[in-house]
TIDOSE-58685 format. One record per atom (N, C-alpha, C, CB): atom name; x, y, z. Coordinates in pm, 1 decimal, always signed. Glycine has a CB too. Example, Ala and Ser with C-alpha at 12.3 -4.5 7.8 and 13.67 -1.06 7.14 Angstrom:
R    a         xx         yy         zz
R    N    +1319.0     -569.0     +780.0
R   CA    +1230.0     -450.0     +780.0
R    C    +1320.0     -330.0     +780.0
R   CB    +1130.8     -447.3     +904.6
R    N    +1285.0     -225.0     +708.0
R   CA    +1367.0     -106.0     +714.0
R    C    +1290.0       +3.0     +787.0
R   CB    +1408.4      -59.8     +572.5
//
This chain:
R    a         xx         yy         zz
R    N    +9420.1    +7931.1   +11116.6
R   CA    +9584.4    +7955.7   +11088.6
R    C    +9637.8    +8027.2   +11204.3
R   CB    +9620.7    +8050.4   +10949.4
R    N    +9746.3    +8007.1   +11240.5
R   CA    +9857.8    +8064.1   +11359.8
R    C    +9874.5    +8169.9   +11328.3
R   CB    +9996.2    +8007.2   +11381.3
R    N    +9852.6    +8260.0   +11437.8
R   CA    +9906.0    +8372.0   +11441.7
R    C   +10059.2    +8404.8   +11359.4
R   CB    +9907.9    +8389.0   +11578.2
R    N   +10059.9    +8501.3   +11303.6
R   CA   +10188.2    +8533.5   +11277.4
R    C   +10237.1    +8660.9   +11323.7
R   CB   +10206.5    +8525.0   +11151.5
R    N   +10348.8    +8666.5   +11385.8
R   CA   +10429.8    +8785.0   +11468.9
R    C   +10469.6    +8883.4   +11382.7
R   CB   +10561.5    +8739.2   +11543.6
R    N   +10437.2    +9005.0   +11324.6
R   CA   +10478.1    +9087.1   +11248.9
R    C   +10578.2    +9203.7   +11325.3
R   CB   +10359.2    +9133.0   +11184.7
R    N   +10687.8    +9236.8   +11301.2
R   CA   +10774.5    +9299.2   +11352.1
R    C   +10848.8    +9402.7   +11291.6
R   CB   +10836.3    +9226.2   +11388.5
R    N   +10888.7    +9536.9   +11306.7
R   CA   +10988.6    +9589.0   +11236.2
R    C   +11110.6    +9595.6   +11234.7
R   CB   +10977.1    +9664.2   +11230.2
R    N   +11154.5    +9512.8   +11349.7
R   CA   +11286.5    +9495.1   +11388.6
R    C   +11319.7    +9354.4   +11262.3
R   CB   +11298.5    +9456.4   +11583.7
R    N   +11475.7    +9362.6   +11276.7
R   CA   +11495.8    +9247.9   +11170.6
R    C   +11529.8    +9124.5   +11264.9
R   CB   +11628.0    +9281.6   +11051.1
R    N   +11480.4    +9124.8   +11385.4
R   CA   +11495.6    +8988.5   +11423.8
R    C   +11366.8    +8958.4   +11564.8
R   CB   +11679.0    +8968.7   +11474.4
R    N   +11352.0    +8846.4   +11608.1
R   CA   +11254.9    +8831.6   +11713.3
R    C   +11360.8    +8813.1   +11874.2
R   CB   +11145.1    +8677.3   +11666.4
R    N   +11360.1    +8897.3   +11945.2
R   CA   +11443.4    +8890.0   +12051.2
R    C   +11395.2    +8749.2   +12113.0
R   CB   +11432.4    +9021.8   +12148.3
R    N   +11523.4    +8686.5   +12169.1
R   CA   +11478.3    +8543.8   +12245.0
R    C   +11445.4    +8437.4   +12139.2
R   CB   +11335.4    +8562.7   +12344.7
R    N   +11417.8    +8456.5   +12032.6
R   CA   +11343.6    +8412.6   +11936.5
R    C   +11406.2    +8392.6   +11788.4
R   CB   +11241.1    +8497.6   +11937.4
R    N   +11544.8    +8325.1   +11756.0
R   CA   +11641.3    +8274.6   +11641.7
R    C   +11568.9    +8238.1   +11572.6
R   CB   +11739.1    +8178.7   +11656.1
R    N   +11581.7    +8300.2   +11419.7
R   CA   +11490.4    +8225.6   +11317.4
R    C   +11552.7    +8083.5   +11238.6
R   CB   +11455.4    +8339.2   +11199.2
R    N   +11449.5    +8004.2   +11236.5
R   CA   +11505.1    +7879.9   +11190.5
R    C   +11514.7    +7848.7   +11045.1
R   CB   +11434.6    +7781.6   +11246.2
R    N   +11453.3    +7931.5   +11018.7
R   CA   +11473.4    +7926.3   +10822.2
R    C   +11408.4    +8051.8   +10815.8
R   CB   +11376.2    +7780.3   +10701.4
R    N   +11479.0    +8102.2   +10687.9
R   CA   +11422.4    +8257.5   +10605.5
R    C   +11362.2    +8197.2   +10503.7
R   CB   +11543.9    +8383.1   +10539.4
R    N   +11200.9    +8235.5   +10501.9
R   CA   +11164.8    +8152.9   +10381.1
R    C   +11107.3    +8297.8   +10284.3
R   CB   +11026.7    +8007.6   +10423.1
R    N   +11131.7    +8411.9   +10275.7
R   CA   +11116.4    +8453.6   +10149.5
R    C   +11077.0    +8628.2   +10211.3
R   CB   +10985.6    +8348.4   +10050.5
R    N   +11074.7    +8680.5   +10091.1
R   CA   +11003.0    +8862.0   +10109.0
R    C   +10868.8    +8829.4   +10048.4
R   CB   +11095.6    +9022.2    +9996.3
R    N   +10752.3    +8877.0   +10163.1
R   CA   +10660.3    +8866.2   +10112.4
R    C   +10612.5    +9044.2   +10160.8
R   CB   +10584.4    +8723.8   +10155.9
R    N   +10451.4    +9038.7   +10059.2
R   CA   +10430.9    +9193.7   +10044.2
R    C   +10272.5    +9179.0   +10088.7
R   CB   +10466.0    +9270.6    +9866.8
R    N   +10235.5    +9301.3   +10109.5
R   CA   +10077.6    +9337.5   +10109.2
R    C   +10075.5    +9467.5   +10076.5
R   CB    +9995.9    +9317.9   +10245.9
R    N    +9973.0    +9485.1    +9956.7
R   CA    +9920.8    +9601.5    +9885.9
R    C    +9802.8    +9629.0    +9910.6
R   CB    +9926.9    +9596.7    +9760.6
R    N    +9747.9    +9779.1    +9941.7
R   CA    +9636.6    +9827.1    +9936.3
R    C    +9618.1    +9949.9    +9870.7
R   CB    +9597.9    +9829.8   +10043.2
R    N    +9518.2    +9979.4    +9804.3
R   CA    +9480.3   +10083.3    +9708.0
R    C    +9331.0   +10117.1    +9761.2
R   CB    +9488.2   +10028.6    +9541.7
R    N    +9297.8   +10275.3    +9802.5
R   CA    +9200.2   +10318.4    +9827.9
R    C    +9178.3   +10443.3    +9762.5
R   CB    +9191.5   +10315.8    +9943.2
R    N    +9047.1   +10477.1    +9733.7
R   CA    +8994.9   +10602.0    +9619.3
R    C    +8972.9   +10706.7    +9754.0
R   CB    +8809.3   +10560.8    +9497.4
R    N    +8985.2   +10808.1    +9725.5
R   CA    +8944.6   +10914.0    +9779.7
R    C    +8796.6   +10953.7    +9788.8
R   CB    +9008.4   +10997.3    +9723.6
R    N    +8738.8   +11020.2    +9880.2
R   CA    +8584.0   +11026.1    +9865.7
R    C    +8576.3   +11178.7    +9866.1
R   CB    +8487.3   +10946.0    +9994.5
R    N    +8505.5   +11218.7    +9790.3
R   CA    +8504.5   +11368.3    +9744.0
R    C    +8433.1   +11422.7    +9839.9
R   CB    +8444.2   +11404.1    +9603.8
R    N    +8317.0   +11334.9    +9962.0
R   CA    +8282.2   +11437.0   +10077.3
R    C    +8389.4   +11448.0   +10186.4
R   CB    +8147.0   +11394.8   +10149.8
R    N    +8467.3   +11353.9   +10205.8
R   CA    +8542.2   +11316.9   +10304.5
R    C    +8658.0   +11455.2   +10229.7
R   CB    +8585.7   +11121.9   +10315.7
R    N    +8696.4   +11477.3   +10140.0
R   CA    +8802.8   +11540.3   +10130.6
R    C    +8755.3   +11715.0   +10121.5
R   CB    +8882.7   +11473.4   +10004.3
R    N    +8604.1   +11720.2   +10140.0
R   CA    +8559.1   +11831.3   +10130.3
R    C    +8602.6   +11907.5   +10303.7
R   CB    +8393.5   +11810.3   +10079.2
R    N    +8552.8   +11772.8   +10414.7
R   CA    +8571.6   +11823.2   +10552.5
R    C    +8697.9   +11797.7   +10541.6
R   CB    +8496.7   +11762.9   +10676.6
R    N    +8772.8   +11726.8   +10530.1
R   CA    +8942.2   +11711.9   +10558.5
R    C    +8973.1   +11878.4   +10535.1
R   CB    +9047.3   +11585.3   +10420.2
R    N    +8928.0   +11910.2   +10385.9
R   CA    +8997.2   +12044.9   +10332.7
R    C    +8931.0   +12179.0   +10434.6
R   CB    +8950.9   +12069.5   +10141.2
R    N    +8810.6   +12144.9   +10498.5
R   CA    +8776.9   +12270.8   +10596.2
R    C    +8839.2   +12205.1   +10731.0
R   CB    +8587.7   +12315.8   +10611.6
R    N    +8878.0   +12110.5   +10768.9
R   CA    +8941.1   +12067.9   +10890.8
R    C    +9109.4   +12136.9   +10889.8
R   CB    +8934.7   +11886.5   +10893.3
R    N    +9161.8   +12128.6   +10770.7
R   CA    +9313.5   +12185.9   +10716.2
R    C    +9275.5   +12370.5   +10747.4
R   CB    +9351.1   +12134.2   +10492.5
R    N    +9173.8   +12377.7   +10740.8
R   CA    +9160.2   +12550.6   +10740.3
R    C    +9165.0   +12578.1   +10884.6
R   CB    +9004.4   +12622.5   +10669.1
R    N    +9036.6   +12541.6   +10929.4
R   CA    +9034.8   +12553.1   +11089.3
R    C    +9143.8   +12489.2   +11184.5
R   CB    +8908.9   +12491.7   +11135.3
R    N    +9223.5   +12383.8   +11112.9
R   CA    +9317.6   +12337.2   +11239.5
R    C    +9250.1   +12194.7   +11276.5
R   CB    +9312.5   +12457.8   +11387.8
R    N    +9339.3   +12112.6   +11355.5
R   CA    +9294.4   +11988.6   +11434.1
R    C    +9319.5   +11861.6   +11299.1
R   CB    +9099.7   +12010.6   +11500.2
R    N    +9309.7   +11784.9   +11345.9
R   CA    +9339.8   +11623.9   +11299.6
R    C    +9215.0   +11574.8   +11197.9
R   CB    +9342.1   +11507.5   +11454.0
R    N    +9254.0   +11530.6   +11084.9
R   CA    +9116.8   +11437.9   +11023.0
R    C    +9131.3   +11295.6   +11058.3
R   CB    +9101.4   +11439.2   +10847.0
R    N    +9032.6   +11326.1   +11150.1
R   CA    +8953.0   +11164.3   +11151.5
R    C    +8932.6   +11086.5   +11055.6
R   CB    +8827.6   +11159.2   +11187.3
R    N    +8861.6   +11132.1   +10951.9
R   CA    +8787.9   +11058.3   +10840.2
R    C    +8935.1   +11011.2   +10760.2
R   CB    +8662.8   +11171.9   +10736.6
R    N    +9048.4   +11078.9   +10703.9
R   CA    +9183.6   +11009.5   +10683.1
R    C    +9231.5   +10948.9   +10766.2
R   CB    +9275.4   +11074.0   +10654.8
R    N    +9240.6   +10940.6   +10844.7
R   CA    +9313.8   +10874.8   +10971.3
R    C    +9248.0   +10717.2   +10997.9
R   CB    +9284.9   +10982.6   +11121.2
R    N    +9129.5   +10760.0   +10978.6
R   CA    +9037.0   +10568.4   +10966.1
R    C    +9075.7   +10498.5   +10875.2
R   CB    +8867.3   +10549.2   +10927.3
R    N    +9064.7   +10592.6   +10763.0
R   CA    +9093.5   +10538.9   +10620.5
R    C    +9249.6   +10465.0   +10604.6
R   CB    +9081.9   +10675.2   +10511.6
R    N    +9336.4   +10555.8   +10664.7
R   CA    +9488.2   +10490.2   +10699.8
R    C    +9484.0   +10421.6   +10731.9
R   CB    +9575.0   +10519.3   +10764.5
R    N    +9421.9   +10370.5   +10864.0
R   CA    +9409.4   +10281.7   +10916.5
R    C    +9373.5   +10140.1   +10889.3
R   CB    +9364.3   +10320.7   +10969.2
R    N    +9258.1   +10177.9   +10839.4
R   CA    +9220.0   +10020.8   +10810.0
R    C    +9299.1    +9994.1   +10677.5
R   CB    +9038.9    +9989.1   +10786.6
R    N    +9388.5   +10074.9   +10545.5
R   CA    +9437.2   +10028.3   +10451.3
R    C    +9549.7    +9950.1   +10521.2
R   CB    +9465.8   +10125.7   +10351.5
R    N    +9629.3   +10008.9   +10609.9
R   CA    +9739.0    +9937.4   +10680.9
R    C    +9723.6    +9842.1   +10736.9
R   CB    +9793.5    +9990.5   +10758.3
R    N    +9587.4    +9800.3   +10816.4
R   CA    +9576.6    +9678.9   +10898.1
R    C    +9535.0    +9581.3   +10750.1
R   CB    +9441.8    +9691.9   +11047.8
R    N    +9481.2    +9614.8   +10651.0
R   CA    +9468.8    +9511.4   +10536.1
R    C    +9586.8    +9484.8   +10465.8
R   CB    +9373.5    +9551.1   +10435.8
R    N    +9671.1    +9591.0   +10435.5
R   CA    +9801.0    +9537.3   +10394.2
R    C    +9877.0    +9430.5   +10472.4
R   CB    +9883.8    +9642.0   +10385.5
R    N    +9844.2    +9473.3   +10592.2
R   CA    +9956.2    +9370.2   +10688.4
R    C    +9880.3    +9228.1   +10677.7
R   CB    +9974.8    +9424.0   +10887.1
R    N    +9746.4    +9267.4   +10669.6
R   CA    +9645.7    +9119.3   +10674.1
R    C    +9714.6    +9037.8   +10560.0
R   CB    +9450.7    +9144.5   +10631.1
R    N    +9718.6    +9119.6   +10482.1
R   CA    +9739.3    +9029.6   +10326.5
R    C    +9878.0    +8955.7   +10310.7
R   CB    +9734.9    +9142.3   +10182.8
R    N   +10014.1    +9065.2   +10403.4
R   CA   +10145.0    +9037.6   +10398.2
R    C   +10107.9    +8889.4   +10485.9
R   CB   +10258.1    +9167.8   +10466.7
R    N   +10069.4    +8926.2   +10585.0
R   CA   +10047.5    +8780.1   +10702.4
R    C    +9988.3    +8650.9   +10627.7
R   CB    +9914.9    +8817.1   +10843.4
R    N    +9894.7    +8658.1   +10547.9
R   CA    +9857.2    +8527.4   +10445.1
R    C    +9954.9    +8461.3   +10365.8
R   CB    +9762.1    +8564.8   +10340.6
R    N   +10029.9    +8577.5   +10344.1
R   CA   +10137.3    +8519.1   +10208.8
R    C   +10233.0    +8436.8   +10295.6
R   CB   +10241.0    +8660.1   +10104.1
R    N   +10247.4    +8520.6   +10393.6
R   CA   +10354.6    +8454.8   +10491.3
R    C   +10340.3    +8293.8   +10515.7
R   CB   +10341.0    +8527.8   +10639.7
R    N   +10210.0    +8299.2   +10578.1
R   CA   +10135.9    +8168.5   +10621.6
R    C   +10112.5    +8062.5   +10518.3
R   CB   +10000.9    +8202.2   +10674.2
R    N   +10135.3    +8118.1   +10358.7
R   CA   +10136.0    +8023.5   +10258.9
R    C   +10268.8    +7948.0   +10273.0
R   CB   +10116.3    +8087.8   +10121.7
R    N   +10356.0    +8030.1   +10282.5
R   CA   +10505.7    +7971.6   +10292.5
R    C   +10575.1    +7893.8   +10389.2
R   CB   +10581.7    +8060.8   +10290.1
R    N   +10458.9    +7898.1   +10486.1
R   CA   +10443.6    +7833.2   +10644.8
R    C   +10530.1    +7898.7   +10751.5
R   CB   +10489.0    +7671.4   +10650.3
R    N   +10538.9    +8012.3   +10716.2
R   CA   +10607.3    +8112.9   +10809.9
R    C   +10527.4    +8134.1   +10976.6
R   CB   +10603.2    +8268.7   +10717.7
R    N   +10599.7    +8170.3   +11080.1
R   CA   +10478.9    +8216.0   +11177.7
R    C   +10528.2    +8333.0   +11242.5
R   CB   +10433.1    +8105.1   +11293.7
R    N   +10598.0    +8425.1   +11136.0
R   CA   +10656.8    +8530.7   +11175.2
R    C   +10725.5    +8645.0   +11033.6
R   CB   +10766.3    +8464.7   +11277.2
R    N   +10680.9    +8740.0   +11053.2
R   CA   +10771.4    +8854.8   +10952.4
R    C   +10827.1    +8947.4   +11026.8
R   CB   +10688.5    +8942.0   +10843.5
R    N   +10968.6    +9002.1   +10990.8
R   CA   +11040.4    +9084.8   +11030.0
R    C   +11082.8    +9171.5   +10898.7
R   CB   +11141.4    +9020.3   +11107.4
R    N   +11153.0    +9260.5   +10962.4
R   CA   +11208.9    +9363.9   +10917.1
R    C   +11094.2    +9413.7   +10791.9
R   CB   +11365.1    +9324.7   +10873.8
R    N   +10968.9    +9444.6   +10906.5
R   CA   +10865.4    +9492.3   +10782.4
R    C   +10897.5    +9654.6   +10788.7
R   CB   +10670.1    +9451.1   +10815.3
R    N   +10832.2    +9686.4   +10676.7
R   CA   +10868.7    +9854.0   +10649.2
R    C   +10704.4    +9842.2   +10533.4
R   CB   +11093.1    +9904.6   +10538.2
R    N   +10678.6   +10005.4   +10610.6
R   CA   +10513.1   +10030.2   +10564.6
R    C   +10552.3   +10171.4   +10520.5
R   CB   +10366.4   +10021.1   +10704.2
R    N   +10523.4   +10146.2   +10372.3
R   CA   +10499.2   +10290.5   +10256.2
R    C   +10354.9   +10352.5   +10239.4
R   CB   +10535.7   +10243.8   +10086.7
R    N   +10357.6   +10466.3   +10194.0
R   CA   +10214.6   +10528.4   +10191.1
R    C   +10283.9   +10602.5   +10076.5
R   CB   +10136.2   +10620.2   +10338.3
R    N   +10158.6   +10643.9    +9953.5
R   CA   +10197.3   +10699.0    +9834.7
R    C   +10056.8   +10728.3    +9749.4
R   CB   +10302.4   +10597.9    +9761.6
R    N   +10066.9   +10834.8    +9690.2
R   CA    +9944.5   +10859.9    +9636.3
R    C    +9986.5   +10824.2    +9510.7
R   CB    +9881.8   +10996.2    +9654.2
R    N    +9864.4   +10784.0    +9399.1
R   CA    +9880.2   +10745.8    +9279.6
R    C    +9778.3   +10751.0    +9248.0
R   CB    +9933.6   +10647.3    +9251.0
R    N    +9742.0   +10774.6    +9083.8
R   CA    +9638.0   +10815.3    +9023.2
R    C    +9660.5   +10901.0    +8940.9
R   CB    +9556.1   +10849.9    +9090.5
R    N    +9615.3   +10943.9    +8806.6
R   CA    +9670.2   +11077.4    +8792.9
R    C    +9638.4   +11208.5    +8811.3
R   CB    +9693.6   +11085.6    +8708.5
R    N    +9551.2   +11232.1    +8909.3
R   CA    +9520.1   +11350.1    +9003.0
R    C    +9614.8   +11337.1    +9153.8
R   CB    +9340.3   +11345.0    +9037.4
R    N    +9625.9   +11202.1    +9195.2
R   CA    +9677.7   +11165.6    +9319.7
R    C    +9532.4   +11126.6    +9403.2
R   CB    +9775.1   +11296.5    +9388.1
R    N    +9460.5   +11101.8    +9320.7
R   CA    +9334.8   +11076.7    +9391.8
R    C    +9308.8   +10918.4    +9465.3
R   CB    +9222.8   +11104.9    +9280.4
R    N    +9414.3   +10890.2    +9477.1
R   CA    +9417.1   +10753.4    +9550.7
R    C    +9544.5   +10731.8    +9616.2
R   CB    +9392.7   +10633.7    +9455.9
R    N    +9521.4   +10655.6    +9740.9
R   CA    +9642.1   +10617.3    +9808.4
R    C    +9649.1   +10479.4    +9816.2
R   CB    +9654.4   +10672.8    +9937.8
R    N    +9815.4   +10427.5    +9795.1
R   CA    +9857.7   +10320.1    +9797.2
R    C    +9913.6   +10291.6    +9930.1
R   CB    +9934.4   +10306.6    +9698.6
R    N    +9896.1   +10188.6   +10009.4
R   CA    +9966.4   +10149.4   +10131.7
R    C   +10023.6   +10018.5   +10091.7
R   CB    +9873.0   +10140.6   +10263.4
R    N   +10155.0   +10011.6   +10133.8
R   CA   +10241.0    +9873.0   +10106.0
R    C   +10284.1    +9856.9   +10201.9
R   CB   +10346.7    +9858.1   +10011.6
R    N   +10307.4    +9750.1   +10206.0
R   CA   +10456.9    +9674.0   +10348.6
R    C   +10512.1    +9533.2   +10304.9
R   CB   +10375.7    +9622.8   +10551.4
R    N   +10645.0    +9545.5   +10362.2
R   CA   +10708.2    +9396.3   +10282.2
R    C   +10771.2    +9372.8   +10420.8
R   CB   +10841.5    +9404.6   +10115.8
R    N   +10807.8    +9261.1   +10436.1
R   CA   +10910.4    +9195.7   +10535.5
R    C   +10951.7    +9064.1   +10481.5
R   CB   +10849.5    +9173.5   +10684.0
R    N   +11023.7    +9007.1   +10550.8
R   CA   +11059.0    +8885.7   +10544.2
R    C   +11009.2    +8746.4   +10656.9
R   CB   +11191.0    +8913.2   +10543.3
R    N   +10942.5    +8663.5   +10598.8
R   CA   +10901.5    +8532.1   +10631.1
R    C   +10970.2    +8441.4   +10692.8
R   CB   +10871.3    +8478.9   +10542.0
R    N   +10986.4    +8414.5   +10798.9
R   CA   +11036.2    +8336.3   +10898.2
R    C   +10963.1    +8250.2   +10956.6
R   CB   +11080.8    +8397.6   +10981.2
R    N   +11057.1    +8122.7   +11031.0
R   CA   +10999.8    +8061.4   +11101.4
R    C   +11079.9    +8028.1   +11229.6
R   CB   +10956.2    +7968.9   +11032.4
R    N   +11023.2    +8075.8   +11349.1
R   CA   +11101.5    +8091.7   +11472.9
R    C   +11069.1    +7930.4   +11536.6
R   CB   +11041.2    +8240.2   +11579.4
//
């Protein structure tokens, strides 16, 4: 599979779109871990960054973008522009995190 360029900008400088192929998305939902939550809570009390949560967010974001890239490739795209990333808690007690991304698949 060719590398799919992903950009938050509406176009790629010096590479005009030859064809717009449609909107593509990627979604990932990750569950919270009670041990990680406990340590994150302690870190919030004493200050500092929560590395455990940052790692989970990074992996979820990479997975969502990877899913979006695969969907773009199935349309014949070699780039996705105008990408928007969103994070939201879901579940009855907000115990899960949803990471979504969307953009426009194009051929440059």
